[in-house]
C-alpha positions as CSV (number, residue, x, y, z in Angstrom):
1,M,26.7,6.0,-77.9
2,Y,24.6,2.8,-78.3
3,V,25.7,-0.1,-76.2
4,V,24.3,-3.2,-77.9
5,V,24.3,-6.1,-75.4
6,S,24.1,-9.3,-77.3
7,G,24.4,-13.0,-76.7
8,P,22.2,-16.1,-76.7
9,P,19.0,-16.2,-74.6
10,A,19.7,-16.5,-70.8
11,S,23.4,-15.6,-71.3
12,G,23.1,-12.7,-68.7
13,K,22.3,-9.8,-71.1
14,T,19.5,-8.3,-69.0
15,T,21.4,-8.4,-65.7
16,L,24.4,-6.8,-67.3
17,S,22.3,-4.3,-69.3
18,R,20.7,-2.9,-66.2
19,Q,24.1,-2.5,-64.6
20,L,25.6,-0.8,-67.7
21,S,22.6,1.5,-68.1
22,S,23.0,2.7,-64.5
23,A,26.7,3.0,-64.6
24,L,26.8,4.8,-68.0
25,G,23.8,7.0,-67.3
26,L,22.1,5.8,-70.5
27,P,18.4,4.7,-70.8
28,L,17.9,0.9,-71.1
29,V,15.7,-0.3,-73.9
30,A,15.0,-4.0,-73.3
31,K,13.3,-6.3,-75.8
32,D,11.9,-8.6,-73.1
33,T,10.2,-5.6,-71.3
34,I,8.6,-4.5,-74.5
35,K,7.5,-8.0,-75.5
36,Q,5.9,-8.6,-72.1
37,A,3.9,-5.4,-72.6
38,L,2.9,-6.5,-76.0
39,L,1.8,-9.9,-74.7
40,T,-0.3,-8.1,-72.0
41,A,-2.1,-6.0,-74.6
42,M,-2.1,-8.6,-77.4
43,P,-1.9,-12.1,-75.9
44,A,-0.3,-14.8,-78.1
45,D,-2.3,-17.9,-78.7
46,D,0.5,-20.0,-80.0
47,L,4.3,-20.1,-80.5
48,A,4.1,-18.4,-83.9
49,A,2.2,-15.4,-82.4
50,S,4.7,-15.3,-79.5
51,R,7.6,-15.1,-82.0
52,E,5.7,-12.4,-83.9
53,R,5.4,-10.3,-80.7
54,G,9.2,-10.8,-80.2
55,G,9.9,-9.4,-83.7
56,A,7.6,-6.5,-83.0
57,A,9.5,-5.9,-79.7
58,V,12.8,-5.8,-81.5
59,A,11.4,-3.3,-84.0
60,A,10.2,-1.2,-81.1
61,V,13.7,-1.3,-79.4
62,L,15.3,-0.1,-82.6
63,A,12.7,2.7,-83.1
64,V,13.0,3.9,-79.6
65,A,16.8,3.8,-79.8
66,A,16.8,5.7,-83.1
67,D,14.6,8.4,-81.6
68,N,17.1,8.8,-78.8
69,P,20.2,10.3,-80.5
70,S,22.1,10.6,-77.2
71,G,22.3,6.8,-77.0
72,A,21.0,3.9,-75.0
73,V,21.8,0.4,-73.8
74,L,20.0,-2.0,-76.1
75,D,19.2,-5.4,-74.7
76,S,18.0,-8.2,-77.0
77,V,19.0,-11.5,-78.6
78,W,20.4,-10.0,-81.8
79,H,20.2,-12.3,-84.8
80,R,23.4,-11.5,-86.7
81,T,22.2,-11.3,-90.3
82,R,19.0,-9.4,-89.5
83,A,20.5,-7.1,-86.9
84,L,23.6,-6.0,-88.7
85,P,21.9,-3.4,-91.0
86,E,19.5,-2.3,-88.4
87,L,22.1,-1.6,-85.8
88,A,24.4,0.0,-88.3
89,A,21.6,2.4,-89.1
90,L,21.5,3.8,-85.6
91,P,22.3,7.6,-85.5
92,G,25.4,7.3,-83.4
93,P,28.4,5.1,-82.6
94,V,27.8,1.5,-81.6
95,V,29.8,-0.6,-79.1
96,E,28.8,-4.2,-78.8
97,V,29.1,-6.1,-75.5
98,F,28.7,-9.8,-76.2
99,C,27.8,-12.1,-73.3
100,R,29.7,-15.3,-73.7
101,C,28.5,-18.3,-71.7
102,D,28.7,-22.0,-72.5
103,R,25.8,-23.8,-74.0
104,A,24.9,-26.0,-71.0
105,Q,24.7,-23.0,-68.7
106,V,22.6,-21.0,-71.1
107,T,20.2,-23.9,-71.6
108,A,19.9,-24.5,-67.8
109,R,19.3,-20.8,-67.1
110,Y,16.7,-20.6,-69.9
111,R,14.8,-23.6,-68.8
112,A,14.7,-22.3,-65.2
113,R,13.5,-18.9,-66.3
114,A,10.9,-20.3,-68.7
115,E,9.4,-22.4,-66.0
116,S,8.9,-19.3,-63.8
117,R,7.2,-17.2,-66.5
118,S,3.5,-16.8,-67.0
119,T,3.7,-17.8,-70.6
120,F,4.3,-21.4,-71.5
121,F,5.6,-20.6,-75.0
122,D,9.2,-20.2,-73.7
123,T,9.2,-23.8,-72.6
124,L,8.6,-24.9,-76.3
125,R,11.8,-23.4,-77.7
126,T,14.2,-25.9,-79.0
127,P,17.9,-26.0,-78.1
128,D,18.7,-24.9,-81.7
129,E,16.6,-21.8,-81.2
130,L,18.6,-21.0,-78.0
131,W,22.0,-21.7,-79.5
132,N,22.7,-21.3,-83.2
133,D,25.1,-19.4,-85.5
134,E,22.8,-16.4,-85.5
135,V,22.9,-15.8,-81.7
136,A,25.9,-17.7,-80.4
137,E,28.4,-15.3,-81.8
138,P,28.6,-11.5,-81.8
139,V,26.9,-9.4,-84.5
140,A,30.3,-7.9,-85.1
141,G,29.3,-5.1,-87.5
142,G,32.7,-3.4,-87.6
143,W,32.1,-1.4,-84.4
144,P,34.1,-2.0,-81.2
145,L,33.3,-5.4,-79.7
146,I,33.9,-6.4,-76.1
147,E,33.3,-10.0,-75.1
148,V,32.5,-10.8,-71.5
149,D,32.3,-14.1,-69.7
150,T,28.9,-14.1,-68.0
151,S,29.3,-17.5,-66.5
152,K,30.7,-15.6,-63.5
153,P,30.2,-12.1,-62.1
154,V,31.3,-9.3,-64.4
155,D,33.6,-6.5,-63.2
156,V,31.2,-3.8,-64.3
157,P,33.4,-0.8,-63.5
158,A,36.2,-2.3,-65.7
159,L,33.7,-3.0,-68.4
160,V,32.4,0.5,-68.3
161,A,35.9,1.9,-68.7
162,R,36.5,-0.3,-71.7
163,I,33.2,0.8,-73.3
164,Q,34.1,4.5,-72.7
165,Q,37.5,4.0,-74.3
166,A,36.1,2.2,-77.4
């Protein structure tokens, strides 16, 4: 099973993904971890290059997931129109967990996180990049979809039970 954790940037995906990975006994494949490794090996000189590394990181997440037929927890900002065919092509069932959080909270979390990172490119993202039709709603590819409110602590055991029943 592939547990696709989706939602806008700073909606709580990584925190929840780590908990789900541990609770479900599935490996975590996280886009931000891969992107940071790419930036270490191939620094980005501008925002366009940073976005390019992000695209490469998503491609790596999907490749690693596809090479792991027993499943994984996949953590990324999934752009609905691009991600739908890629996620549907995974070699196993998909369950999407969408992290729902209001726009003001996402923006505040993102800005706080961006200021603490070593790369300044995150501070250049516009509000429309953080919150748009592509990321502010689930991918919803016909697989089971579970929405969670990440503006408050998530009941992970209850969520795991819902994922396992899906």
